[in-house]
FIMAR-490050 format. One record per residue (C-alpha): x, y, z; residue number from 0; residue in one letter. Coordinates in steps of 0.001 Angstrom, whole numbers, plus 500000, padded with zeros to 6 digits. Layout:
% FIMAR-490050
((X,Y,Z),NUM,'a')
...
% end
This chain:
% FIMAR-490050
((881061,721666,413410),0,'m')
((883373,721905,410667),1,'s')
((885308,718727,409449),2,'l')
((888922,718221,410638),3,'p')
((891370,719806,408018),4,'l')
((894380,717910,406727),5,'f')
((897308,719206,404443),6,'f')
((897957,716915,401136),7,'h')
((900881,718185,399310),8,'d')
((899611,716564,396065),9,'g')
((897052,716659,393494),10,'l')
((893347,716734,394619),11,'l')
((891034,715178,391986),12,'n')
((887461,714599,392236),13,'a')
((886606,710783,392336),14,'s')
((889969,709741,393204),15,'s')
((891402,707844,396155),16,'e')
((894368,709146,397810),17,'i')
((896827,707516,400335),18,'q')
((897660,710170,402908),19,'l')
((901391,710509,404724),20,'d')
((901956,708238,407800),21,'e')
((901811,711167,410313),22,'e')
((898173,712116,409122),23,'t')
((897110,708499,409201),24,'a')
((898462,708356,412961),25,'r')
((896690,711424,414053),26,'h')
((893309,710539,412252),27,'v')
((893599,706903,413393),28,'v')
((895126,707322,417031),29,'q')
((893980,710549,417933),30,'v')
((890997,711218,416660),31,'l')
((889826,707775,416513),32,'r')
((888185,707723,413046),33,'m')
((886713,705081,411103),34,'q')
((886076,704069,407703),35,'p')
((883065,705806,406326),36,'g')
((883715,709292,408416),37,'e')
((884645,712392,406461),38,'q')
((887443,714820,406326),39,'l')
((888937,717807,404503),40,'q')
((891977,718015,402526),41,'l')
((893742,721193,401469),42,'t')
((897122,721308,399211),43,'n')
((897833,724926,400492),44,'g')
((897015,726379,396907),45,'k')
((893713,727403,397317),46,'g')
((892028,723904,396765),47,'v')
((889914,721988,399502),48,'s')
((888592,718386,399053),49,'a')
((885935,716839,400675),50,'m')
((886585,713034,401384),51,'t')
((885605,709933,402944),52,'t')
((887871,707675,404678),53,'i')
((888080,704265,403036),54,'v')
((890604,702182,405170),55,'k')
((892171,703380,408157),56,'a')
((895196,701769,409951),57,'e')
((897882,703162,412048),58,'k')
((900398,704236,409378),59,'k')
((898064,703647,406058),60,'k')
((894991,706072,405375),61,'l')
((893014,705655,402365),62,'f')
((890672,708510,401672),63,'v')
((888077,708760,398527),64,'a')
((887868,712448,397208),65,'v')
((883930,713282,396809),66,'n')
((884291,716739,395660),67,'n')
((886429,719657,394854),68,'i')
((886386,723412,395874),69,'a')
((888432,726296,394816),70,'q')
((888858,729263,397222),71,'h')
((890123,732493,395697),72,'p')
((893052,734206,397112),73,'g')
((893043,737294,399078),74,'r')
((893021,740366,396515),75,'a')
((894907,742708,399266),76,'n')
((898068,740485,399818),77,'k')
((900507,741244,402644),78,'l')
((904252,740343,401837),79,'h')
((905898,740295,405086),80,'l')
((909787,740898,404961),81,'c')
((911709,740232,408275),82,'v')
((915453,740205,409272),83,'a')
((915047,737170,411659),84,'f')
((917017,736847,414707),85,'t')
((919264,734380,416066),86,'k')
((916168,733071,418521),87,'n')
((914815,729864,417097),88,'t')
((911685,729985,419215),89,'s')
((910917,733640,418563),90,'r')
((911395,733138,415060),91,'n')
((908925,730127,414539),92,'e')
((906301,731806,416805),93,'w')
((906429,734545,414226),94,'l')
((905836,732009,411706),95,'l')
((903087,730561,413242),96,'e')
((901237,733570,414130),97,'k')
((901819,735366,410934),98,'a')
((900316,732323,408825),99,'t')
((897430,732468,411406),100,'e')
((896776,736088,410565),101,'l')
((896709,735331,406559),102,'g')
((900158,736806,405449),103,'v')
((900705,735788,401383),104,'s')
((904469,735601,401867),105,'s')
((907320,735732,404247),106,'i')
((910727,736832,402993),107,'v')
((913768,736398,405355),108,'p')
((915989,739724,404827),109,'i')
((919420,739766,404518),110,'i')
((920842,743465,405825),111,'a')
((923944,744764,407327),112,'t')
((922940,744003,410508),113,'r')
((920983,740724,410115),114,'t')
((921684,738085,412584),115,'e')
((920412,734767,410856),116,'r')
((920868,734565,406896),117,'e')
((920411,730751,406497),118,'r')
((916637,729411,407388),119,'i')
((915599,725821,408096),120,'r')
((913417,725701,405210),121,'y')
((911636,722356,405718),122,'d')
((911147,722836,409397),123,'r')
((909809,725966,408701),124,'w')
((907421,725119,405818),125,'r')
((906177,722402,408278),126,'n')
((905476,725091,410960),127,'i')
((903892,727031,408078),128,'l')
((901529,724107,407428),129,'v')
((900472,723249,410949),130,'a')
((899410,726785,411346),131,'a')
((897551,726854,408257),132,'l')
((895543,723879,409204),133,'i')
((895084,725156,412836),134,'q')
((893384,728238,411399),135,'s')
((891442,726303,408784),136,'q')
((892631,728020,405902),137,'q')
((893593,727029,402441),138,'y')
((896532,729488,401093),139,'h')
((899782,728573,402286),140,'l')
((902035,731473,402630),141,'p')
((904851,731616,400015),142,'e')
((908244,731123,402187),143,'l')
((911135,732618,400285),144,'l')
((914757,731727,400697),145,'e')
((916615,734382,402374),146,'a')
((917468,737590,399982),147,'l')
((919507,740588,399908),148,'p')
((917721,743763,400771),149,'l')
((918714,744933,397071),150,'k')
((916860,742168,395589),151,'d')
((913599,742196,397538),152,'i')
((913405,745776,396510),153,'l')
((913834,744874,393125),154,'q')
((911613,741501,393292),155,'r')
((908587,743561,394579),156,'f')
((909011,746913,392907),157,'n')
((905586,746623,391489),158,'d')
((903571,746191,394862),159,'v')
((901118,749285,395256),160,'e')
((901874,749540,398812),161,'q')
((905354,749654,400392),162,'k')
((906153,750486,403972),163,'l')
((909475,750208,405738),164,'v')
((909470,750243,409632),165,'g')
((912543,751692,411241),166,'h')
((913775,753485,414544),167,'c')
((915888,756379,412860),168,'i')
((914422,759584,414166),169,'s')
((915842,761836,411857),170,'t')
((914174,760191,408824),171,'e')
((910615,760817,408060),172,'s')
((908092,758236,409294),173,'r')
((904480,757810,409518),174,'s')
((902250,756129,412246),175,'p')
((901199,752754,410584),176,'i')
((897510,753686,411129),177,'a')
((898226,756680,408840),178,'i')
((900517,755222,406275),179,'a')
((898618,751823,405884),180,'l')
((895515,752024,403609),181,'q')
((893297,748882,403231),182,'k')
((892344,747045,400389),183,'d')
((895911,747263,398805),184,'k')
((898432,744633,398072),185,'e')
((901133,745327,400446),186,'t')
((904799,745006,401177),187,'i')
((906484,745589,405117),188,'v')
((910210,745182,405341),189,'l')
((910790,744955,409330),190,'i')
((914678,745374,410144),191,'g')
((917173,743508,412143),192,'p')
((917242,744201,416086),193,'e')
((919953,746822,415480),194,'g')
((917460,748418,412902),195,'d')
((918212,749044,409299),196,'f')
((921408,751479,408425),197,'t')
((920651,754886,407294),198,'l')
((921843,753850,403859),199,'e')
((919433,751121,403735),200,'e')
((916354,753472,404534),201,'v')
((917678,755853,402100),202,'h')
((917680,752945,399488),203,'a')
((913844,752160,400421),204,'c')
((912769,755412,400237),205,'t')
((914437,755971,396771),206,'e')
((912283,753080,395639),207,'n')
((909122,754163,396699),208,'g')
((908999,752797,400424),209,'y')
((907102,755019,403179),210,'t')
((908948,754980,406517),211,'g')
((906644,754025,409335),212,'i')
((906344,754036,413071),213,'s')
((904182,751378,415400),214,'l')
((904630,752647,419001),215,'v')
((906835,754919,420932),216,'d')
((908629,752030,422896),217,'q')
((911088,750205,421060),218,'r')
((909937,746825,419961),219,'l')
((911572,743348,419369),220,'r')
((911950,742500,415616),221,'t')
((909154,739691,415886),222,'e')
((906944,741759,417971),223,'t')
((906900,744608,415097),224,'a')
((906205,742291,412629),225,'a')
((903144,740645,414570),226,'m')
((902347,744180,415291),227,'a')
((902248,744731,411250),228,'v')
((900270,741649,410674),229,'c')
((897698,742037,412955),230,'a')
((896968,745558,412150),231,'y')
((896742,744672,408515),232,'f')
((894385,742147,409133),233,'s')
((892233,744127,411387),234,'l')
((891914,747021,408686),235,'v')
((891357,744625,405979),236,'n')
((888813,742293,407494),237,'n')
% end
């Protein structure tokens, strides 16, 4: 059975002693009822994990000694998920959680013509990513970017090898994702708002090397489309 894994947003050095945050202390002591001498894992979300031993355990204070450090390589086949998030908070947060579980490398909120939500609750969203990271026993926290206009995203990710844009404009070229998405390539996928990208936005994407994709015959909600992409990418690359 694997050791419990917790997030530590700080340095992890071998042969050091660390005080963990109050929330972690409460969970370890009051929920898991762990005692001094027991072991747990830490990760900083940057590919580093630490095997530690509990030195002192109180309700609000927990000290651990770092026994050894391990470095976990990141994915060569990264997925950058760019989404025009909706006004529905619970659906957005569900997507953040599941995308993290499926191993996306970065999440970028898109500001498009029909975007409903241009501001993000950065701290809350990052906490959701951290919780999903720990639950899924991973060591690389997805990068959460501030909301960016579409034109800035096209420029920022210009050098990514595989670039895809999902849309529902039947007069524009689209390929089924099973044909368009090739494995073992760093990939960026753009998922538009509930009202879809405009024709001008789709043209801007294709002019910048993006391939239009379709997922299924029926119309999907934004978060469903994004999750379908994450699941398919994870399937073909693992």
